[in-house]
Every structure is written in C-alpha cells, then in structure tokens.
PASEBA-1860 file (N, C-alpha, C; in nm, 3 decimals):
! residues 83
1> MPQIKSAI> -0.236/3.281/-2.806/-0.340/3.289/-2.705/-0.454/3.377/-2.759 ~ -0.578/3.331/-2.741/-0.690/3.409/-2.795/-0.710/3.542/-2.722 ~ -0.775/3.633/-2.790/-0.804/3.765/-2.734/-0.947/3.773/-2.679 ~ -1.036/3.700/-2.741/-1.178/3.705/-2.704/-1.201/3.626/-2.576 ~ -1.285/3.684/-2.490/-1.307/3.628/-2.356/-1.361/3.484/-2.362 ~ -1.456/3.459/-2.448/-1.514/3.325/-2.458/-1.412/3.224/-2.511 ~ -1.324/3.268/-2.600/-1.221/3.181/-2.655/-1.116/3.148/-2.549 ~ -1.086/3.245/-2.463/-0.993/3.221/-2.352/-1.050/3.115/-2.258
9> KRVKTQDA> -1.179/3.128/-2.227/-1.245/3.030/-2.140/-1.247/2.893/-2.207 ~ -1.270/2.890/-2.336/-1.276/2.763/-2.408/-1.141/2.691/-2.403 ~ -1.032/2.765/-2.414/-0.899/2.706/-2.404/-0.879/2.643/-2.267 ~ -0.925/2.714/-2.162/-0.911/2.661/-2.027/-0.992/2.533/-2.007 ~ -1.116/2.533/-2.056/-1.199/2.415/-2.038/-1.148/2.297/-2.121 ~ -1.097/2.325/-2.241/-1.040/2.219/-2.323/-0.919/2.157/-2.256 ~ -0.837/2.239/-2.194/-0.719/2.189/-2.125/-0.758/2.100/-2.007 ~ -0.859/2.144/-1.932/-0.906/2.066/-1.818/-0.962/1.932/-1.864
17> ARKRNAAQ> -1.040/1.935/-1.972/-1.099/1.811/-2.026/-0.991/1.718/-2.079 ~ -0.890/1.774/-2.144/-0.781/1.692/-2.198/-0.707/1.621/-2.086 ~ -0.680/1.693/-1.977/-0.612/1.632/-1.863/-0.697/1.523/-1.799 ~ -0.826/1.550/-1.786/-0.918/1.452/-1.727/-0.925/1.326/-1.814 ~ -0.937/1.346/-1.945/-0.944/1.232/-2.037/-0.815/1.151/-2.037 ~ -0.702/1.220/-2.032/-0.573/1.151/-2.031/-0.557/1.067/-1.905 ~ -0.600/1.120/-1.792/-0.592/1.046/-1.666/-0.679/0.921/-1.670 ~ -0.800/0.936/-1.724/-0.892/0.823/-1.733/-0.837/0.715/-1.827
25> MNKLRTAV> -0.777/0.756/-1.940/-0.720/0.659/-2.033/-0.600/0.589/-1.972 ~ -0.520/0.661/-1.892/-0.408/0.597/-1.823/-0.456/0.492/-1.726 ~ -0.563/0.521/-1.653/-0.620/0.423/-1.560/-0.667/0.299/-1.636 ~ -0.730/0.322/-1.750/-0.779/0.212/-1.833/-0.663/0.124/-1.879 ~ -0.561/0.186/-1.936/-0.447/0.110/-1.988/-0.375/0.035/-1.876 ~ -0.362/0.099/-1.760/-0.294/0.036/-1.648/-0.371/-0.086/-1.600 ~ -0.504/-0.073/-1.589/-0.586/-0.185/-1.542/-0.577/-0.304/-1.637 ~ -0.582/-0.276/-1.766/-0.574/-0.384/-1.866/-0.436/-0.450/-1.862
33> KQFKTAQA> -0.332/-0.367/-1.851/-0.196/-0.420/-1.849/-0.171/-0.505/-1.724 ~ -0.224/-0.461/-1.610/-0.209/-0.537/-1.486/-0.276/-0.673/-1.498 ~ -0.395/-0.676/-1.558/-0.464/-0.803/-1.575/-0.386/-0.896/-1.668 ~ -0.338/-0.842/-1.779/-0.268/-0.926/-1.876/-0.139/-0.985/-1.817 ~ -0.065/-0.906/-1.741/0.058/-0.957/-1.680/0.026/-1.058/-1.571 ~ -0.078/-1.034/-1.494/-0.117/-1.130/-1.389/-0.164/-1.260/-1.451 ~ -0.238/-1.250/-1.559/-0.289/-1.369/-1.627/-0.174/-1.450/-1.685 ~ -0.078/-1.383/-1.743/0.038/-1.452/-1.802/0.122/-1.520/-1.695
41> AGADNASE> 0.129/-1.456/-1.578/0.208/-1.512/-1.469/0.131/-1.616/-1.389 ~ 0.002/-1.627/-1.414/-0.080/-1.723/-1.340/-0.105/-1.680/-1.196 ~ -0.120/-1.551/-1.174/-0.140/-1.498/-1.039/-0.279/-1.536/-0.985 ~ -0.289/-1.536/-0.853/-0.415/-1.573/-0.789/-0.522/-1.465/-0.805 ~ -0.480/-1.340/-0.811/-0.577/-1.231/-0.815/-0.613/-1.190/-0.958 ~ -0.592/-1.276/-1.053/-0.619/-1.242/-1.193/-0.768/-1.216/-1.216 ~ -0.854/-1.290/-1.147/-0.999/-1.270/-1.166/-1.042/-1.134/-1.113 ~ -0.982/-1.091/-1.002/-1.014/-0.958/-0.948/-0.966/-0.849/-1.044
49> LHVAAARA> -0.848/-0.869/-1.101/-0.796/-0.771/-1.196/-0.877/-0.769/-1.325 ~ -0.934/-0.884/-1.362/-1.021/-0.889/-1.480/-1.145/-0.803/-1.458 ~ -1.203/-0.814/-1.340/-1.321/-0.733/-1.306/-1.284/-0.584/-1.308 ~ -1.169/-0.550/-1.252/-1.125/-0.410/-1.249/-1.101/-0.357/-1.390 ~ -1.043/-0.439/-1.476/-1.017/-0.397/-1.613/-1.148/-0.376/-1.690 ~ -1.242/-0.468/-1.672/-1.372/-0.455/-1.739/-1.445/-0.330/-1.691 ~ -1.433/-0.302/-1.563/-1.497/-0.183/-1.506/-1.434/-0.056/-1.564 ~ -1.303/-0.055/-1.577/-1.234/0.060/-1.635/-1.274/0.081/-1.780
57> IDKAASKG> -1.291/-0.028/-1.853/-1.334/-0.019/-1.993/-1.476/0.038/-2.000 ~ -1.564/-0.010/-1.914/-1.702/0.040/-1.912/-1.707/0.189/-1.878 ~ -1.625/0.230/-1.781/-1.622/0.372/-1.744/-1.575/0.458/-1.860 ~ -1.471/0.413/-1.929/-1.419/0.489/-2.043/-1.524/0.500/-2.153 ~ -1.599/0.393/-2.175/-1.703/0.395/-2.279/-1.817/0.487/-2.239 ~ -1.854/0.487/-2.111/-1.965/0.571/-2.067/-1.928/0.719/-2.072 ~ -1.801/0.750/-2.057/-1.756/0.889/-2.063/-1.723/0.934/-2.205 ~ -1.734/0.842/-2.301/-1.710/0.878/-2.439/-1.564/0.877/-2.480
65> LIHKNKAS> -1.478/0.818/-2.398/-1.336/0.814/-2.432/-1.308/0.709/-2.539 ~ -1.381/0.599/-2.533/-1.371/0.496/-2.636/-1.512/0.462/-2.683 ~ -1.523/0.412/-2.802/-1.653/0.376/-2.858/-1.708/0.252/-2.788 ~ -1.840/0.240/-2.782/-1.900/0.127/-2.711/-1.867/-0.006/-2.778 ~ -1.850/-0.005/-2.909/-1.815/-0.130/-2.977/-1.671/-0.171/-2.945 ~ -1.582/-0.074/-2.932/-1.444/-0.103/-2.894/-1.441/-0.156/-2.751 ~ -1.523/-0.098/-2.664/-1.530/-0.145/-2.526/-1.576/-0.290/-2.522 ~ -1.677/-0.322/-2.599/-1.729/-0.457/-2.604/-1.625/-0.554/-2.658
73> RDKSRLAK> -1.556/-0.513/-2.762/-1.452/-0.597/-2.823/-1.338/-0.621/-2.725 ~ -1.295/-0.516/-2.655/-1.185/-0.529/-2.559/-1.225/-0.620/-2.443 ~ -1.347/-0.604/-2.393/-1.393/-0.689/-2.283/-1.403/-0.834/-2.326 ~ -1.444/-0.856/-2.450/-1.453/-0.992/-2.502/-1.315/-1.057/-2.509 ~ -1.218/-0.980/-2.554/-1.081/-1.033/-2.565/-1.022/-1.062/-2.427 ~ -1.054/-0.977/-2.329/-1.006/-1.003/-2.194/-1.071/-1.128/-2.135 ~ -1.199/-1.145/-2.162/-1.270/-1.264/-2.113/-1.212/-1.392/-2.174 ~ -1.173/-1.380/-2.301/-1.113/-1.495/-2.369/-0.979/-1.531/-2.305
81> LAK> -0.903/-1.429/-2.264/-0.778/-1.454/-2.195/-0.799/-1.515/-2.057 ~ -0.908/-1.476/-1.993/-0.934/-1.518/-1.855/-0.967/-1.667/-1.844 ~ -1.010/-1.728/-1.954/-1.049/-1.869/-1.950/-0.933/-1.960/-1.923
END
C-alpha cells in the first residue's frame, strides 16, 4: 500500500475505474451472447437483442473499453449473423 497521499487516492480511483470497466464489459459480453443464442435458436426477439448488442458495443467503444475498429468489426459480424 502506498504511503504518499496522492498515490493512495490514485489506487482508490483505479480500483473504482476497474470495477466500472469490468461491469460494462460484462454487460457487453452478455448482450452479445444473448443475441447469438437467440439467433441460433431462431427466437422471435432476435432483432431486439441485435439492437441491444449493437448499442452495448457502441457504448463500450465510446467509453474507450474497446477500440472503435473492433466495435465496427463486431457490429458487422453481428449484422451478418442477423441476416
């Protein structure tokens, strides 16, 4: 554990950011997984889940969790599945 006051604060803020980022990535992975399973099963709400997954990808990209090119690539692959 650091001794310097600013370093102590930095550890706290890093921990908070790590938890926030992990939660956002879990939401992203869950949304994508739900869409893929619904699409494979031929569910009626697959189009709604596709929109939710694309939105989760866009949010992650805007927050800097994933690169914008990866977001674009992932959305393209999901759209290809949705056809």
